[in-house]
MARDO-302485 format. One record per residue: residue in three letters; x, y, z of N, C-alpha, C, O in turn. Coordinates in steps of 0.2 Angstrom, whole numbers, plus 5000, padded with zeros to 4 digits. Example, Ala and Ser with C-alpha at 12.3 -4.5 7.8 and 13.67 -1.06 7.14 Angstrom:
MARDO-302485
ALA506649725039506249785039506649845039507149835042 SER506449895035506849955036506450005039506750065040 
This chain:
MARDO-302485
UNK500449945000500050005000500450065000500350114996 UNK500950065004501450125005501850134999501950194997 UNK502050084996502450084989502050114984502350154979 UNK501350114984500950144979500950214980500850254975 UNK500950234986500850304988501450344988501450404985 UNK502050314990502650354991503150324986503350264987 UNK503350364981503850344976504550364978504550414982 UNK505050344975505750364977505850434977506150464981 UNK505550474972505750544971505250584975505350644975 UNK504750564978504250604982504550644987504350704988 UNK505050614991505250654997505650714995505650764998 UNK505950714989506350774987505850824985506050884986 UNK505250814984504750864982504550904988504350964988 UNK504550874994504350915000504950925005504850955010 UNK505550915002506150935006506151005008506351025014 UNK505951055004505951125006505551135012505651185016 UNK505051095013504551105019504851065025504751085031 UNK505151005024505450965029505951005033506050995039 UNK506451035029506951075032506751125037507051125043 UNK506351165036506151215041505751185047505851205053 UNK505451125046505151085051505651065056505551065062 UNK506251035053506751005057507051065061507251055067 UNK507151125058507551175062507051205067507251225072 UNK506351205066505851225070505851185077505851215082 UNK505851125076505951075081506551085085506651075091 UNK507151095081507751105084507751165089508051165094 UNK507451215087507451275091507051265097507251285102 UNK506451225097506151215103506551175108506451185114 UNK506951125105507351085110507951125113508051115119 UNK508251165109508851195111508651265115509151285119 UNK508051285114507951355118507951345125508151395129 UNK507851285128507851275135508651275138508751295144 UNK509051265133509751265135510151335135510651345137 UNK509751385132510151445131509951495136509351495139 UNK510451525139510351585143510051645140510051645134 UNK509651685144509351745141509751785136509551805131 UNK510351795138510851835133510951805127511251835122 UNK510851735126511051705120510351685116510451645111 UNK509851705118509151695115509151715107508851685103 UNK509551765106509551785099509851735094509751735088 UNK510151675097510451625093509851585089509951555084 UNK509251585093508651555090508551585083508351555078 UNK508651655082508551685076509051665070508851655065 UNK509651645073510151625068509951555065510051535060 UNK509651515070509451445068508851445063508851415058 UNK508351495064507851505060508051525053507751505048 UNK508551575053508751595046509151535043509051535037 UNK509451495047509751435043509251395040509351365035 UNK508751385044508151345041507851375035507751335030 UNK507851435035507551475028508051465023507851455017 UNK508751475025509251465019509251395016509351395010 UNK509251345020509251275018508651265013508651235008 UNK508051285016507451275012507551315005507251285000 UNK507751375005507851414999508351374994508251374988 UNK508851344997509351314992509051254989509051234983 UNK508651214993508251154990507751174985507651144980 UNK507451234987506951254982507251274975506951264970 UNK507851304976508151314969508351254966508351254959 UNK508551204969508751134966508051114963508151084957 UNK507551114966506851094963506751134956506451114952 UNK506851204957506851244951507251214945506951204939 UNK507851194946508251164941507951104939508051084933 UNK507651064943507350994941506851004937506750964932 UNK506351054938505751054934505951094927505551084922 UNK506451134927506751164921506951104916506851114910 UNK507251054919507451004915506950954913506850924907 UNK506550934918506050874917505350894917504850854917 UNK505150964918504450984918504150974925504550954930 UNK503550994926503250994932503250924935503150874932 UNK503250924942503350854946502750844950502550894954 UNK502450794950501850774954502050714959502350664956 UNK501950724965502150664970501550654975501050684975 UNK501650604979501250574984500550564981500050584983 UNK500550524976499950494973499450554970498850554971 UNK499850604967499450664965499250714970498750754969 UNK499550714976499350764981499750824981499550884983 UNK500350824978500850884978501050894971501250844968 UNK501050954969501350974963501851034963501751084967 UNK502451014961502951064961503051094953503251054949 UNK502851154953502851194946503151264947503251284953 UNK503251304942503451364943503051414948503251454951 UNK502351394948501951434952502151424960502151474963 UNK502251364961502451344968503151374970503351404975 UNK503651374965504351394966504351474967504651494972 UNK503951504963503851584964503651594971503951634974 UNK503051574973502751584979503151564985503251594990 UNK503451504984503951474989504451524991504651534997 UNK504851544986505351594987505051664990505451694995 UNK504451684988504151744991504051734999504151775003 UNK503751675001503651655008504351655012504351685017 UNK504851625009505451625012505751695013506051705018 UNK505751735008505951805008505651845014505951875018 UNK504951835014504551875019504751845026504851885031 UNK504851785027505051755033505751775036505851795041 UNK506251775031506851795033506851875035507251885040 UNK506551915031506451985033506151995040506452035044 UNK505651955041505351965048505751945054505751965059 UNK506151885052506551865058507051915059507251925065 UNK507351945054507851995055507552055059507952085063 UNK506952075058506652125061506452115068506452155073 UNK506352045070506152025076506652025082506452035088 UNK507252015080507752005086507752065091507752055097 UNK507852125088507852185093507252195096507152215102 UNK506652185092506052195094505852155100505552175105 UNK506052085100505852045105506352055112506052045117 UNK506952085110507352105116507052165120507052165126 UNK506752215116506352265119505752245123505652265129 UNK505452195120504852175124504952115129504452095133 UNK505552095130505752045135505351985133505151945138 UNK505251965127504851905125505251865120504951835116 UNK505951865121506351825117506351755118506851725121 UNK505851725116505751645117505851615110505651635105 UNK506051555110506251515104505651495101505651485094 UNK505051485104504451465101504251515095503851495091 UNK504351575096504251625092504451615085504151615080 UNK505151595084505451585078505251515075505151505069 UNK505051465080504851395078504151405074504051375069 UNK503751445077503051455075503051495068502651475063 UNK503551535067503651565060503851515055503551515049 UNK504251465057504451415052503951365051503851345045 UNK503551355056502951305055502451345050502151315046 UNK502351405051501851445047502151445040501751435035 UNK502751445039503051445032502951375029502751375023 UNK502951325033502851255030502151255028501951225022 UNK501651285032500951285030500851315023500451295019 UNK501151375023501051415017501351385011501051385005 UNK501851345011502151315005501751255003501651234997 UNK501451215008501051165006500351185003500051154999 UNK500151245006499551275003499651284995499151274991 UNK500251304993500351324986500551264982500351254976 UNK500851214985501051154981500451094981500451054977 UNK500051104986499551044987499051054981498751104980 UNK498850994978498350994973497750944976497450914972 UNK497750934982497250894985496950934991497250964995 UNK496250924991495950964996496150955003496151005007 UNK496250895005496550875012497150915013497250945019 UNK497650905009498250935010498251015010498551045015 UNK497851045006497751115006497451135013497651185016 UNK496951105015496551125022497051115028497051155032 UNK497351055028497851045034498451105033498651125039 UNK498651115027499151165027498951235029499251275032 UNK498251255027497951315029497951325036498051375039 UNK497751265040497651265047498351275050498351305056 UNK498851235048499451245050499751315051499951335056 UNK499651345045499851425045499351465049499651505053 UNK498751455049498251495053498351485061498451535064 UNK498451425063498551415070499251445073499251475078 UNK499751445068500351475070500251545071500551585075 UNK499851575066499751645067499351665073499451725075 UNK498851625074498451645080498851655087498751695090 UNK499351605087499751605093500251665093500351705098 UNK500551675087501051735086500651805087500951845090 UNK500051805085499651875086499551885093499551945095 UNK499551835098499451855105500051835109500051825115 UNK500651845105501351825108501451875114501851855119 UNK501251935114501351985120500851965125500352005125 UNK501051925129500551895134500351945139499751935142 UNK500751995141500552045146500152105142500052155146 UNK500052105136499752155132499052145131498852095128 UNK498652185134497852175133497652175126497252135123 UNK497952225122497752235115497952165111497652145107 UNK498552135113498752075109498352025111498151985106 UNK498152015117497651955119496951965115496751915113 UNK496752025115496052035112496052025105495651995102 UNK496652045101496652035094496751965092496451945088 UNK497151925096497251855095496651815096496451775092 UNK496251835101495551805102495051815097494751765094 UNK495051875094494551885089494851855082494451825079 UNK495451845081495751815076495551735076495451705071 UNK495651715082495551635083494751625082494651575078 UNK494351665085493651645084493351655077493051615074 UNK493551715074493351725067493651675062493351655057 UNK494351665063494651615059494351545059494351515054 UNK494151525065493851455066493251455062493051405059 UNK492851515062492151515059492351515051491951475048 UNK492851545049492951545041493251485039493051455034 UNK493651445043493851385042493251335041493251285037 UNK492751335045492151295045491851305038491651255035 UNK491751365036491451385030491851355024491551325019 UNK492451355024492951335019492851255019492851225014 UNK492851225025492851155025492151125022492151075019 UNK491651165023490951145020491051155013490751105009 UNK491351205010491451215003491851155000491651124995 UNK492351135004492751075001492351015002492450964997 UNK491951005006491550945007491050945001490850884999 UNK490750994999490350994993490750974987490450934983 UNK491351004986491750984980491850914980491850874975 UNK492050884986492150814987491550774985491550724982 UNK490950794988490350764986490150764979489850714976 UNK490250814975490150824968490550774964490350744960 UNK491250774966491750744961491850674964492150634960 UNK491750654970491950594973492650584974492950524975 UNK493050644974493750634975493950704978493650754977 UNK494550704982494850764985495350794980495650844982 UNK495550754975496050774971495850834966495250824962 UNK496150884965495950934960495950914953495550944949 UNK496350864951496250844944495550814943495250824938 UNK495350774947494750734947494150784947493650784944 UNK494250834952493750884953493650934947493050944945 UNK494250944944494150994938493850954932493450984929 UNK493950894931493650854926492850854927492450864922 UNK492650844933491950834935491650904934491050904931 UNK491950954937491651024936491651044929491151084927 UNK492151024925492051044918491551004914491151034910 UNK491350944916490850904913490150944915489750944911 UNK490150964921489450994923489351064920488851084919 UNK489951094919489851164916489551154909489251204907 UNK489651104906489251094899488551094899488251104894 UNK488251074905487551064906487151134909486651124911 UNK487551184909487251244911487451264919487951234921 UNK487051304922487151324929487051264934486551234933 UNK487551244938487451194943487451224950487951254952 UNK486951204953486851244960487351214965487651254969 UNK487551154965488051124969488751164968489151174972 UNK488951164961489551204960489551274962490051294965 UNK488951304961488951374963488951384971489351424973 UNK488651334974488751334982489451324984489651354989 UNK489851284981490451264983490951334981491351344985 UNK490751364976491151424974491051474980491551514982 UNK490451484981490251544986490551524993490851564996 UNK490551464996490751445002491551445002491851475007 UNK491851414997492551414997492851484996493351505000 UNK492451524992492651594991492651634998493051675000 UNK492051625002491951665008492551645013492851685016 UNK492751575013493251555018493951595016494251615020 UNK494051595009494651625007494651705008495251735009 UNK494151735007494051805007494251825014494451875016 UNK494051785019494251795026494951795027495251845030 UNK495351745024496051745025496451805022496951815024 UNK496151825016496451885013496251955016496452005013 UNK495751955020495452015023495052055018495152115017 UNK494652015014494252055009493552075012493352035016 UNK493252125010492652145012492152095009492152085003 UNK491652075013491452095020491752045026491452045031 UNK492252015024492551975029493252005032493751965033 UNK493252065033493852105035493952125042494452155044 UNK493352115046493352145052493852125057494052165062 UNK494252065056494752045061495352085060495752095064 UNK495452115054496152135052496352195056496952195059 UNK495952255057496252305061496452295068496952315070 UNK496052255071496152235078496752185079497152195083 UNK496852145074497452095074498052135073498552125076 UNK498052175068498652215066498852265072499452275073 UNK498352295075498552335081498752305087499252325090 UNK498452245088498652205094499252165094499652155099 UNK499452135088499952085087500652125088500652185087 UNK501152095090501852125089501952145082501752115077 UNK502252205082502252245075502652195070502452195064 UNK503152155072503452115067502952065065503052045059 UNK502552035069502051985067501552015062501251985058 UNK501352085064500852115060501152125053500752115048 UNK501752135052502052135045502052075042501952065036 UNK502152015046502151955043501451925041501451905036 UNK500951945045500351925043500051965037499751935033 UNK500252025037500052065031500252045025499952065020 UNK500852015024501151995018501151925017500951905012 UNK501351885021501451815020500751775020500651735016 UNK500351785025499751755026499351775020498951735017 UNK499351835018498951865013499151835006498751805002 UNK499751825005500051804999499951724998499751704993 UNK499951695004499851615003499151605002498951554998 UNK498651645005497951635004497751654997497351614994 UNK498051704994497951714987498251664982497851644977 UNK498751634984499051574980498551514980498451484975 UNK498251504986497751444986497151464982496851424979 UNK496951524983496351554979496451544972496051524968 UNK497051564969497251554962497251484960496951464955 UNK497451434964497451364963496751344962496651304957 UNK496351354966495651334966495251364960494851334956 UNK495351434959494851464954495151454947494751464943 UNK495751434947496051424940496051344938496251324933 UNK495751304942495651234941494951214942494551224937 UNK494751194947494051174948493551224946493051204943 UNK493651284948493051334947493151374940492751414939 UNK493651354937493751394930493251384925492951424922 UNK492951324925492351314920491751354921491351364917 UNK491651374928491051414929491251484930490951514934 UNK491751504927492051574928491551624927491551684930 UNK491051614922490551664920490051674926489751734927 UNK490051634931489651634937489951674943489651694947 UNK490651674943490951704948491351764947491651804951 UNK491451784941491851844939491551904942491851944945 UNK490851914942490551974944490551974952490552024955 UNK490551914955490551904962491251934964491351974969 UNK491851914961492451934963492552014962492852044966 UNK492252034956492252104955491952144960492152204962 UNK491352124963490952154968491352164974491452214978 UNK491652104976492152104982492752144981492952184986 UNK493052154975493552194974493452264975493752304979 UNK492852284972492652364973492452374980492652434982 UNK492152334983491952344990492552344995492552384999 UNK493052304993493652304997494052374996494352405001 UNK494052394990494452464989494052514992494352564995 UNK493352514992492952564995493052575002493252625005 UNK492952515006492952515013493652525015493752565020 UNK494152495012494852505015495052575014495352595019 UNK494952605008495252675007494852725012495252765015 UNK494252725012493852775016493952765023493952815027 UNK493952695026494052685033494752705035494852725041 UNK495252705031495952715032496052795034496452815038 UNK495652835031495652905031495552925038495852975040 UNK495152895042494952915049495452885054495352905060 UNK495952845053496352815058496852855060497152895057 UNK497052855067497552885070498152835072498652865074 UNK497952775072498452725073498752695067498452675062 UNK499452695066499752685060499652615058499452595052 UNK499652565063499552495061498752485059498652445054 UNK498352515062497652515060497552545053497152515048 UNK497852595052497852635045498152585040497852575034 UNK498752555041498952505036498552445036498552405030 UNK498152425041497752365040497152385035497052345031 UNK496852445036496352465031496652475024496352455019 UNK497252495023497552505017497652435014497652425008 UNK497852385018497952315015497352285012497352255008 UNK496752305015496152285013495952315006495752275001 UNK496152375005496152404998496552374993496352364987 UNK497152354995497652314991497352254989497452234983 UNK496952214993496652154991496152164985496152124981 UNK495852224985495352234980495752244973495552214968 UNK496352274973496752284967496952214964496952194958 UNK497152174969497352104967496852064964496852024959 UNK496252064967495652034965495452054958495152014954 UNK495552114956495352144950495852104944495552094939 UNK496452084946496852054941496551984940496551964934 UNK496151954945495851884943495251894939495051854935 UNK494851954940494351974936494551974929494151944924 UNK495052014927495352024920495551954918495351934912 UNK495851914922496151854919495551804917495651764912 UNK495051804921494451754919493951784914493451754913 UNK494051844911493651864906493751844899494351854897 UNK493251824896493351804889493551724888493551694893 UNK493651704882493751634881494351614883494451554886 UNK494951654882495551634884495751674890495551734891 UNK496251644894496451674900496851744898497251734893 UNK496751794902497151854901497751854905497751854911 UNK498351834902498951824906499251894909499551884914 UNK499051944906499252014910498952014917499252044921 UNK498351994917498051994924498351954929498451974935 UNK498551894927498851844931499551874933499851864939 UNK499951894928500551924929500551984934501051994938 UNK500052024933499952084937499852064944500152094949 UNK499452014945499351984952499951964955500151984961 UNK500351924952501051904954501451954956501851954961 UNK501552004951502052064952501752104958502152124962 UNK501152114959500852154964500952124971501152164975 UNK500852054971501052024978501752024979501952034985 UNK502152024974502952024975503052094978503452104983 UNK502852144975503052214977502752234983503052264988 UNK502152204985501852224991502152194997502252225002 UNK502452134996502852105001503452145004503452155010 UNK503752174999504352215001504252285003504452305008 UNK503752315000503552385002503252385009503252435013 UNK502752335010502452335016502852315022502752345027 UNK503252265021503752255026504252315028504352325034 UNK504452345023504852405024504452465028504752495032 UNK503852475027503452525030503452505038503452545042 UNK503252435039503252415046503952415049503952425055 UNK504452405045505152405048505252475051505552485057 UNK505052535048505152595051504652605057504952645062 UNK504052585057503652585063504052545069503952575075 UNK504352495067504652455073505252495076505452485082 UNK505552535072506152575074505952625080506352645084 UNK505252645080505052685085504852655091504752685097 UNK504852585091504652555097505252545102505752535101 UNK505052565109505552565114505252555121504652565121 UNK505552545126505252535132504852605134505152655134 UNK504252595136503852655138503552695132503152735133 UNK503652665126503352705120503152645115503652615112 UNK502552645113502352585109502552605102502752565098 UNK502452675100502752695094502352685088502552695082 UNK501652665088501252655082500652705081500252695078 UNK500752765085500252815084500552865079501152875078 UNK500052905075500352955071500753005074501253035072 UNK500553025081500853075084501653055086502053095086 UNK501752985086502352955088502852975082503452965082 UNK502552985076502952995070503253065070503653085065 UNK502953115074503053185073503853195074504253165078 UNK504053235069504753255069505253205067505853205069 UNK505053145064505553095062506053115058506653095058 UNK505953165053506453185049507053215052507553215050 UNK506853255058507353285062507753235066508353245068 UNK507353185068507653135073508053085070508553055072 UNK507853065064508153015060508053025052507552995050 UNK508353065049508253085042508153025037507753025033 UNK508652975038508652915034508052875034507752855029 UNK507752865040507152835041506552865038506152835035 UNK506552935039506052975036506052965028505452965025 UNK506552965025506652965018506352895016506052885011 UNK506652845019506452775018505652765018505352735014 UNK505352795024504652795025504252825019503752795017 UNK504552885017504252915011504252865005503752865001 UNK504752835004504852794998504352734998503952714993 UNK504252705004503852645005503052665004502652635001 UNK502952725007502252755006502052774999501452764997 UNK502552804996502452814989502252754985501852754980 UNK502652704986502552634983501852604985501552584980 UNK501652614991501052584993500452624989499952594988 UNK500552684989500052724985500052714978499552734975 UNK500552694975500552684968500852744964500652754958 UNK501252774967501552834963502252814960502652784963 UNK502352834953502952814950503552854953503452904956 UNK504152824952504352764949504452704953504952674953 UNK503952684957504052634962503752574960503352564955 UNK503952514963503652454962502852454962502552414958 UNK502652484967501852484968501552514962500952494961 UNK501852564959501552594953501452544948500952534944 UNK502052504946502052454941501552404942501252374938 UNK501452384949500952334950500252354948499852314945 UNK500052414950499452444948499352454941498852444938 UNK499952474938499852484930499652414927499252414922 UNK499952354929499752294926499052274927498752244923 UNK498852294933498152274934497652324930497152294927 UNK497852384929497452434925497452404918496952404914 UNK498052384916498152364909497752304907497452304902 UNK497752254912497352194911496552214910496252184907 UNK496352254915495652274915495452314908494952294905 UNK495852354905495752384899495752334893495352344889 UNK496252284893496252234888495652194888495452174882 UNK495352184894494752144894494052184894493552154895 UNK494152244893493552284892493152304899492652334899 UNK493552304904493252324911493452394912493752414917 UNK493152444908493352514908493152544915493452584918 UNK492552524917492252554923492652534929492852574934 UNK492852474929493252444935493952484935494252494940 UNK494252494929494852524928494852594931495252624934 UNK494252634929494152704931494152704939494452744942 UNK493752654942493652654949494352644952494452674957 UNK494652594950495352584953495852644953496152654957 UNK495852674947496252734947496052794952496452824955 UNK495352804952495152854956495252834964495352884968 UNK495252774966495452754973496152774975496352764981 UNK496552784970497252804972497252874975497652884979 UNK496752914974496752984977496652984985497053014988 UNK496152944987496152934995496752904998496952915003 UNK497052854994497652824996498152874997498552865002 UNK498252914992498852964993498753004999499153025002 UNK498053025000497953075006498153035012498453075016 UNK497852975014498052955020498752925021498952925027 UNK499052905016499752895016500152955018500652955022 UNK499953015015500353075016500153105022500553155025 UNK499653085026499553105033500153085037500353115041 UNK500353025036500952995039501553035038501953055042 UNK501653055031502253095029502253165032502753185034 UNK501653195033501553255036501853255043502253295045 UNK501653205047501853195054502553185054502953215058 UNK502853145049503553135050504053185047504553195050 UNK503753225043504253275040504053345042504553395042 UNK503453365044503253435045503053455052502953515053 UNK502953405056502753415063503353415068503853385066 UNK503353465073503853465078503753405083503153395084 UNK504253375085504253325090504453345097504953385098 UNK504053325102504253335109504753285112504953285117 UNK504853235107505253175109505953185107506053185101 UNK506453195111507153205109507553145107508053145104 UNK507253085108507653025107507653005099507153015096 UNK508252995097508352975090508252905089508752865091 UNK507752875085507752805084508252785080508452815075 UNK508552725082509152695078508952625076508552595079 UNK509252605071509152535068509752485070510352505070 UNK509552425072510152375073510352355066510052375061 UNK510952325066511252295059510752255055510652265049 UNK510352215059509852165055509252215053509052205047 UNK509052265056508552305054508752345048508352355043 UNK509352365048509652405043509652365036509552395031 UNK509852305037509852255031509152255028509052255022 UNK508652245033507952235030507752295026507452295021 UNK507952355029507752425026508052425019507752455015 UNK508752405019509052415013508752365007508652395002 UNK508652305009508352255004507652285002507552284996 UNK507252305007506552325005506552385001506152394996 UNK506952435002506952494998507252484991507052514986 UNK507752434991508052424985507552394980507452414974 UNK507152344982506652314978506152364976505852364971 UNK505852404981505352454980505552504975505052524971 UNK506152514974506352564969506552534963506352554957 UNK507052484963507352454957506752424953506752424947 UNK506252384956505752354952505352404949504952384944 UNK505352464951504952524947505352554942505152574937 UNK506052564943506452594939506752554933506752574927 UNK506852484935507052434930506652374931506952324934 UNK506052374928505652324930505652254926505452204928 UNK506052254921506052194916506252134920505852084919 UNK506752124924506852054927506352034932506151984933 UNK506052084935505552074940504852054936504452014939 UNK504752084931504152064927504251994924503751954924 UNK504851974922504951904920504851864925504651804924 UNK505051884931504951834937504251824938504051764940 UNK503851874938503151874939502851824934502351784935 UNK503051834927502851794922503051714923502651674921 UNK503551704926503751634928503251604932503151534931 UNK502951634936502451604941501751584937501351554940 UNK501651604931501051594928500751524928501151474926 UNK500251514931499851454932499251454927498751474930 UNK499251434921498751444917498151394918498351334920 UNK497551404918497051354919497151294916497251294910 UNK497151234919497251174917497951154914498051104912 UNK498351204915499051204912499451144914499751104910 UNK499451134921499851084924499451024925499650964926 UNK498751034926498350974928498050934923497850884923 UNK498050964917497650934911496950944911496650954917 UNK496650944905495950954905495550894907494950894907 
């Protein structure tokens, strides 16, 4: 029985996920042996786990370049360019947040090994979410990621805001997982299989007979579960409280890694099983996208807490990414510009958003939380370099040229125009105006207000490295986009492309 399920080459396909698991378990075991002054070694072990995983992932890239996409574990795991692209993106986000966390945890006196272990376990879940082509694998991977984030969101155990945010995240997350599991059960009931290849074939057959209510119900329930994970309206209520209460480093991690992984899973499902019924869900996705941009942008205008402001802005960014899926699913043939725009947007968002949170983390010290707009006052006079970097990150988030954020929005707009969604393109362009307003509220506080705080925030070497990498990507991907656009194109997972019709 096992010989039929596990073939000699299968273990190689999941080695990038096994390595972080081993390092995570190693951190949990060795943490008890470390004195408090050596706790930062846990971060080194976590970075080693990320490095080994990245190297193995590169080896898999070379393997599929020679031999094509690889399917393992009896059709449960697929290693293709889509997985390779997102896998590297998850590892990059994890590495950046680990570097940001060392000094932050020392300030909070919460430098425990399980923090880094949970980050590695969350990374494993995200990678299996992207490589899995079986509903069971995808659901277990999603819950592995989610449970890790529930714990990390409440990691500041003596902070009431952290406890409250984590509890809301857990309760609403469990509710959304239940809806998603119900949708998966309908898919299994219709197709008689949990494998996406079989489900895609059955849904394709049913699409030929007109509207199928069971297929529509599975689309709505699975979509609702995933909309919660990406914080799309109307399933966004958890995001502001979790962003505000979680440790700022984890807020950065949730905002980019969790969102990107959930989008990757959404793309896998909507480009395979749900693709034959795309005429029935394109307008649903478009409505959610417009609602997310509307609520996110206008709610952000009234915020005085930077983390809550960035939470609502992240909701608006979800709307832009979903518009790429709308464009991709319009017409007889898939619009590759829409898919490429989604991949580039998520890539750029990862770096520019982590960079913005990195500047917020610089303000954190004993006796000062540092995430209010007033805490930004006079940043240009206290740390001119940080103020300049913050300006670049916010310009990129707003979509102002010549930054990576502008190019991401450009590809989304272009795909909408190519597919005739002119009204959606106009809405998307107009919503840049409120975004510029509330991002520049932060700039005004940092550059034009006087500060009563004489302390000059400084960056540790690890934080300086993160700021350097993130600002480099945010600028270079806008000024010289060709290699990054090719990278986004490498991730293209065309409907039925790897799974077969």
